[in-house]
C-alpha angles and dihedrals in degrees: 000000000000125000124199123199127181129194116237114261090216095058097087116220091113094298097119095089104013110029119193116253126206117194119187117194111193094189095057092029091229133138115206122197115195124188110185121217138187089276117024123328142267111247128191121187121194127178114227089241089058094055111104101177143356125203137177127209107200121208130182097281106357141039138221119219119210117193117188118194125212088249091061098257115140123209116199119193114177137190103035123143113264090244092051091049092053091047094049090050091049094049096053096043 
């Protein structure tokens, strides 16, 4: 099953025009982080086995997700609802 999560446009953090997107594919066991740009988008794919840690920084209304890979790369996705952030964290653990 594939899960799609979009950051809120009202959260700030540059999401008003180009909100972050996280896609989790259970069948392929991969997490995809997309950050749209004026032309194209930046896409990062990480296999579940390469994820070292997942942490959530909760704010009053929204939450930021920090995913660290075993290779030392850090993915930061900002402006998700708190419930979406918790769900993303539980799916990739």
